[in-house]
C-alpha positions as YAML, in Angstrom:
chain: A
units: angstrom
residues:
- id: 1
  name: MET
  ca: [-2.61, -23.77, 15.42]
- id: 2
  name: ARG
  ca: [0.30, -24.05, 13.03]
- id: 3
  name: ARG
  ca: [0.36, -27.84, 13.32]
- id: 4
  name: VAL
  ca: [-3.35, -28.01, 12.56]
- id: 5
  name: LEU
  ca: [-2.88, -25.82, 9.49]
- id: 6
  name: LEU
  ca: [0.05, -27.90, 8.25]
- id: 7
  name: ALA
  ca: [-1.91, -31.13, 8.81]
- id: 8
  name: LEU
  ca: [-4.89, -29.71, 6.91]
- id: 9
  name: LEU
  ca: [-2.66, -28.71, 3.99]
- id: 10
  name: ALA
  ca: [-1.03, -32.15, 3.95]
- id: 11
  name: MET
  ca: [-4.43, -33.91, 3.94]
- id: 12
  name: THR
  ca: [-5.63, -31.71, 1.09]
- id: 13
  name: ALA
  ca: [-2.51, -32.51, -0.96]
- id: 14
  name: VAL
  ca: [-2.96, -36.26, -0.37]
- id: 15
  name: ALA
  ca: [-6.66, -36.10, -1.31]
- id: 16
  name: ARG
  ca: [-5.87, -34.29, -4.55]
- id: 17
  name: ALA
  ca: [-3.19, -36.83, -5.44]
- id: 18
  name: GLN
  ca: [-5.61, -39.74, -4.89]
- id: 19
  name: ASN
  ca: [-8.66, -38.15, -6.56]
- id: 20
  name: PRO
  ca: [-7.51, -35.65, -9.16]
- id: 21
  name: ILE
  ca: [-10.20, -33.25, -10.30]
- id: 22
  name: VAL
  ca: [-11.07, -33.80, -13.96]
- id: 23
  name: ALA
  ca: [-13.28, -31.40, -15.88]
- id: 24
  name: GLN
  ca: [-16.13, -33.13, -17.70]
- id: 25
  name: PRO
  ca: [-18.70, -31.45, -19.93]
- id: 26
  name: ILE
  ca: [-22.20, -31.17, -18.54]
- id: 27
  name: GLY
  ca: [-25.03, -32.36, -20.79]
- id: 28
  name: PRO
  ca: [-28.19, -30.36, -21.46]
- id: 29
  name: PRO
  ca: [-31.04, -30.52, -18.95]
- id: 30
  name: ASP
  ca: [-33.55, -33.35, -19.36]
- id: 31
  name: GLY
  ca: [-36.24, -32.79, -21.98]
- id: 32
  name: THR
  ca: [-34.21, -30.53, -24.25]
- id: 33
  name: ALA
  ca: [-32.75, -31.47, -27.57]
- id: 34
  name: GLN
  ca: [-29.00, -31.61, -27.79]
- id: 35
  name: ALA
  ca: [-27.46, -29.73, -30.69]
- id: 36
  name: PRO
  ca: [-24.97, -31.68, -32.77]
- id: 37
  name: ALA
  ca: [-21.40, -31.03, -31.74]
- id: 38
  name: ALA
  ca: [-19.61, -28.56, -33.95]
- id: 39
  name: PRO
  ca: [-16.33, -29.72, -35.47]
- id: 40
  name: THR
  ca: [-13.31, -28.35, -33.66]
- id: 41
  name: PRO
  ca: [-11.60, -25.68, -35.74]
- id: 42
  name: ALA
  ca: [-7.99, -26.11, -36.77]
- id: 43
  name: PRO
  ca: [-5.53, -23.88, -34.96]
- id: 44
  name: PRO
  ca: [-4.67, -20.71, -36.88]
- id: 45
  name: ALA
  ca: [-1.45, -20.72, -38.86]
- id: 46
  name: ALA
  ca: [-0.23, -17.41, -37.48]
- id: 47
  name: PRO
  ca: [-1.29, -15.64, -34.32]
- id: 48
  name: THR
  ca: [-3.76, -12.89, -34.97]
- id: 49
  name: PRO
  ca: [-3.13, -9.54, -33.34]
- id: 50
  name: ALA
  ca: [-5.42, -8.67, -30.47]
- id: 51
  name: PRO
  ca: [-8.03, -6.03, -31.18]
- id: 52
  name: PRO
  ca: [-7.13, -2.61, -29.82]
- id: 53
  name: ALA
  ca: [-8.29, -2.11, -26.26]
- id: 54
  name: ALA
  ca: [-11.09, 0.30, -25.64]
- id: 55
  name: PRO
  ca: [-9.85, 3.57, -24.19]
- id: 56
  name: THR
  ca: [-10.14, 3.62, -20.44]
- id: 57
  name: PRO
  ca: [-12.00, 6.54, -18.92]
- id: 58
  name: ALA
  ca: [-9.92, 9.04, -17.03]
- id: 59
  name: PRO
  ca: [-10.15, 8.77, -13.25]
- id: 60
  name: PRO
  ca: [-12.03, 11.53, -11.49]
- id: 61
  name: ALA
  ca: [-9.94, 14.56, -10.72]
- id: 62
  name: ALA
  ca: [-8.39, 14.33, -7.29]
- id: 63
  name: THR
  ca: [-8.83, 17.17, -4.86]
- id: 64
  name: PRO
  ca: [-5.55, 19.09, -4.82]
- id: 65
  name: TRP
  ca: [-3.49, 19.53, -1.69]
- id: 66
  name: LEU
  ca: [-2.68, 23.05, -0.47]
- id: 67
  name: THR
  ca: [1.03, 23.59, 0.15]
- id: 68
  name: LYS
  ca: [2.17, 25.18, 3.40]
- id: 69
  name: ASP
  ca: [5.48, 26.61, 4.60]
- id: 70
  name: THR
  ca: [5.88, 24.90, 7.98]
- id: 71
  name: ALA
  ca: [5.39, 21.38, 9.32]
- id: 72
  name: GLN
  ca: [4.47, 20.47, 12.87]
- id: 73
  name: LEU
  ca: [5.86, 17.11, 13.92]
- id: 74
  name: GLN
  ca: [5.58, 15.13, 17.13]
- id: 75
  name: ALA
  ca: [8.73, 13.26, 18.06]
- id: 76
  name: LEU
  ca: [8.73, 10.62, 20.79]
- id: 77
  name: ASP
  ca: [11.66, 9.00, 22.57]
- id: 78
  name: LYS
  ca: [10.13, 5.64, 23.49]
- id: 79
  name: VAL
  ca: [12.89, 4.75, 25.96]
- id: 80
  name: ASN
  ca: [12.71, 7.93, 28.07]
- id: 81
  name: SER
  ca: [9.02, 8.74, 27.38]
- id: 82
  name: ARG
  ca: [10.04, 12.19, 26.15]
- id: 83
  name: ALA
  ca: [7.77, 13.81, 23.57]
- id: 84
  name: SER
  ca: [8.49, 17.04, 21.72]
- id: 85
  name: LEU
  ca: [6.49, 19.15, 19.31]
- id: 86
  name: LEU
  ca: [8.80, 20.26, 16.51]
- id: 87
  name: THR
  ca: [7.93, 23.16, 14.20]
- id: 88
  name: VAL
  ca: [10.14, 22.96, 11.11]
- id: 89
  name: LYS
  ca: [10.03, 25.21, 8.03]
- id: 90
  name: VAL
  ca: [10.05, 23.50, 4.64]
- id: 91
  name: GLY
  ca: [13.68, 23.09, 3.58]
- id: 92
  name: ASP
  ca: [15.00, 23.26, 7.17]
- id: 93
  name: THR
  ca: [16.31, 20.55, 9.46]
- id: 94
  name: ALA
  ca: [15.57, 19.72, 13.10]
- id: 95
  name: LYS
  ca: [17.38, 17.42, 15.54]
- id: 96
  name: PHE
  ca: [15.71, 15.07, 18.01]
- id: 97
  name: GLY
  ca: [18.02, 12.72, 19.88]
- id: 98
  name: SER
  ca: [20.17, 11.02, 17.28]
- id: 99
  name: LEU
  ca: [17.67, 11.80, 14.50]
- id: 100
  name: THR
  ca: [18.07, 14.52, 11.88]
- id: 101
  name: ILE
  ca: [14.69, 15.41, 10.36]
- id: 102
  name: THR
  ca: [14.53, 17.40, 7.12]
- id: 103
  name: VAL
  ca: [11.17, 18.66, 5.86]
- id: 104
  name: LYS
  ca: [11.00, 18.85, 2.06]
- id: 105
  name: ALA
  ca: [7.27, 19.64, 1.66]
- id: 106
  name: CYS
  ca: [4.12, 20.07, 3.71]
- id: 107
  name: ALA
  ca: [0.51, 20.19, 2.52]
- id: 108
  name: ILE
  ca: [-3.06, 20.10, 3.84]
- id: 109
  name: ARG
  ca: [-6.39, 19.17, 2.32]
- id: 110
  name: PRO
  ca: [-8.65, 22.02, 1.18]
- id: 111
  name: PRO
  ca: [-11.54, 23.04, 3.47]
- id: 112
  name: ASP
  ca: [-14.14, 21.17, 1.36]
- id: 113
  name: ALA
  ca: [-12.29, 17.83, 1.73]
- id: 114
  name: PRO
  ca: [-11.76, 15.61, 4.79]
- id: 115
  name: ALA
  ca: [-9.13, 17.13, 7.09]
- id: 116
  name: ASP
  ca: [-5.63, 15.72, 6.66]
- id: 117
  name: ALA
  ca: [-2.04, 16.88, 6.49]
- id: 118
  name: THR
  ca: [1.02, 15.33, 4.88]
- id: 119
  name: ALA
  ca: [4.74, 16.06, 4.92]
- id: 120
  name: PHE
  ca: [7.64, 14.74, 2.89]
- id: 121
  name: LEU
  ca: [10.36, 13.93, 5.41]
- id: 122
  name: ILE
  ca: [13.91, 12.71, 5.20]
- id: 123
  name: ILE
  ca: [14.96, 11.26, 8.55]
- id: 124
  name: THR
  ca: [18.49, 10.03, 9.18]
- id: 125
  name: ASP
  ca: [20.00, 8.55, 12.31]
- id: 126
  name: SER
  ca: [23.56, 9.35, 13.41]
- id: 127
  name: ASN
  ca: [23.67, 5.89, 14.98]
- id: 128
  name: PRO
  ca: [24.94, 3.50, 12.26]
- id: 129
  name: LYS
  ca: [22.50, 0.78, 13.40]
- id: 130
  name: GLY
  ca: [19.52, 3.15, 13.35]
- id: 131
  name: ASN
  ca: [16.83, 3.12, 10.68]
- id: 132
  name: GLY
  ca: [16.13, 6.06, 8.42]
- id: 133
  name: PHE
  ca: [13.08, 7.19, 6.51]
- id: 134
  name: SER
  ca: [12.40, 9.08, 3.30]
- id: 135
  name: GLY
  ca: [8.86, 9.66, 2.07]
- id: 136
  name: TRP
  ca: [5.43, 11.12, 2.72]
- id: 137
  name: MET
  ca: [3.84, 10.79, 6.15]
- id: 138
  name: LEU
  ca: [0.10, 11.31, 6.56]
- id: 139
  name: LYS
  ca: [-1.49, 12.74, 9.69]
- id: 140
  name: ALA
  ca: [-4.76, 10.80, 9.36]
- id: 141
  name: THR
  ca: [-3.13, 7.41, 8.69]
- id: 142
  name: PRO
  ca: [0.38, 7.37, 10.19]
- id: 143
  name: ALA
  ca: [0.67, 3.57, 9.95]
- id: 144
  name: VAL
  ca: [0.60, 3.72, 6.14]
- id: 145
  name: SER
  ca: [4.06, 5.28, 6.02]
- id: 146
  name: MET
  ca: [6.06, 5.56, 9.20]
- id: 147
  name: LEU
  ca: [9.53, 5.56, 10.66]
- id: 148
  name: ALA
  ca: [10.43, 2.06, 11.84]
- id: 149
  name: HIS
  ca: [12.88, 2.83, 14.64]
- id: 150
  name: PRO
  ca: [13.38, 0.99, 17.94]
- id: 151
  name: ILE
  ca: [13.84, 4.17, 19.99]
- id: 152
  name: TYR
  ca: [12.09, 7.05, 18.20]
- id: 153
  name: ASP
  ca: [8.69, 7.71, 16.69]
- id: 154
  name: VAL
  ca: [7.90, 10.70, 14.45]
- id: 155
  name: ARG
  ca: [4.40, 11.73, 13.34]
- id: 156
  name: VAL
  ca: [2.94, 14.61, 11.37]
- id: 157
  name: VAL
  ca: [0.70, 16.84, 13.52]
- id: 158
  name: GLY
  ca: [-0.13, 19.42, 10.87]
- id: 159
  name: CYS
  ca: [1.08, 22.13, 8.52]
- id: 160
  name: LEU
  ca: [1.06, 25.87, 9.10]
...
């Protein structure tokens, strides 16, 4: 597949080099009178300032998140197939294997919005070769922001 793609790109480059695309003006349709060409204006002596941009409308107000005191996290050891449900208060730290997980914030969507939960986590690994994480994790879309670790997986389950 890669060879086919490279060959296609090479053929396209060769074709462009042999037959360069040149823009040519298109005349008026048959049966219509052609207006005389206007003389080309001389370039301005000094650049003119651009007109002020129209004010952009404000985006619609986002539905606020409701803060909670406790985060529920699911931690998975992918090597040993060991899963644990961790309940961590905001500001506290939990340990799972070589990971240290600190919860800085936890929030849920209001009842009139689609259900979701999010937590701001700081995850460090005591193993020097291990990956860490710092940021928001979403329950509904964990792949958007996740811990990239070869052994462990951490997901937000909810907020209490």
